[in-house]
C-alpha positions as CSV (number, residue, x, y, z in Angstrom):
1,M,6.8,3.0,-12.2
2,D,6.5,5.0,-9.0
3,V,3.9,4.0,-6.4
4,R,1.7,6.8,-4.8
5,L,-0.1,6.4,-1.5
6,K,-3.7,7.5,-1.2
7,P,-4.4,9.9,1.7
8,L,-6.6,8.6,4.5
9,G,-9.0,11.6,4.1
10,C,-11.6,12.2,6.8
11,V,-11.2,8.6,8.0
12,G,-7.6,9.4,8.9
13,G,-8.7,12.5,10.8
14,I,-11.4,10.7,12.8
15,G,-8.9,7.8,13.4
16,A,-6.3,10.3,14.6
17,V,-8.7,11.8,17.1
18,L,-10.0,8.5,18.4
19,S,-6.5,7.0,18.7
20,L,-5.3,10.1,20.5
21,G,-2.9,10.9,17.7
22,L,-1.3,7.5,17.4
23,L,-2.8,6.5,14.0
24,P,-0.7,9.0,12.0
25,L,2.4,7.9,13.9
26,L,1.7,4.2,13.2
27,R,1.0,4.8,9.5
28,R,4.2,6.8,9.1
29,S,6.2,4.0,10.8
30,Q,4.7,1.4,8.5
31,E,5.2,3.4,5.3
32,A,8.8,2.3,5.1
33,Q,7.6,-1.2,4.2
34,F,5.3,0.1,1.4
35,P,6.5,-0.1,-2.2
36,A,8.1,3.1,-3.6
37,S,8.7,2.0,-7.2
38,L,8.4,-1.0,-9.4
39,T,11.1,-1.9,-12.0
40,D,11.5,-4.8,-14.4
41,D,13.6,-6.8,-12.0
42,A,12.5,-5.8,-8.5
43,M,10.1,-4.0,-6.2
44,I,11.9,-1.2,-4.2
45,L,10.4,-0.3,-0.8
46,R,10.4,3.2,0.7
47,N,13.2,2.2,3.0
48,G,15.5,1.3,0.0
49,T,15.1,-2.5,0.3
50,R,15.1,-4.2,-3.1
51,I,12.9,-7.4,-3.4
52,P,13.5,-9.3,-6.7
53,W,10.4,-10.5,-8.5
54,T,11.7,-14.1,-8.2
55,A,11.3,-13.9,-4.4
56,F,7.5,-13.9,-4.8
57,T,6.1,-17.4,-4.9
58,R,2.4,-16.6,-5.2
59,V,0.3,-13.7,-6.7
60,K,-3.5,-13.4,-6.1
61,A,-5.5,-10.9,-8.2
62,T,-8.9,-9.8,-6.9
63,D,-11.3,-7.5,-8.8
64,A,-13.0,-4.9,-6.5
65,Y,-16.6,-3.9,-7.2
66,V,-18.8,-1.2,-5.7
67,N,-22.5,-1.7,-6.4
68,R,-21.6,-4.1,-9.3
69,A,-19.4,-1.4,-10.9
70,Y,-15.8,-2.4,-11.4
71,Q,-13.4,-0.2,-9.4
72,H,-9.9,-1.7,-9.7
73,T,-7.8,-4.9,-9.3
74,L,-6.0,-5.7,-6.0
75,Y,-2.8,-7.7,-6.3
76,E,-1.7,-9.7,-3.2
77,L,2.0,-10.8,-3.4
């Protein structure tokens, strides 16, 4: 399964102006550590690093709600 990143939208534009253009550079430098794809045996990061599922020792699932309406589930590894 491929992992897509959501664009920052207007918050990213405002943040880029307020940070004097540093926010997009910081985000781009951190994107290498974001997941690129998930396979049956590992999570592959955008920089090519493979992390096997056995390396994760704890998973926390949190349901996200907005005005009591379910939006999605966040998984913290």
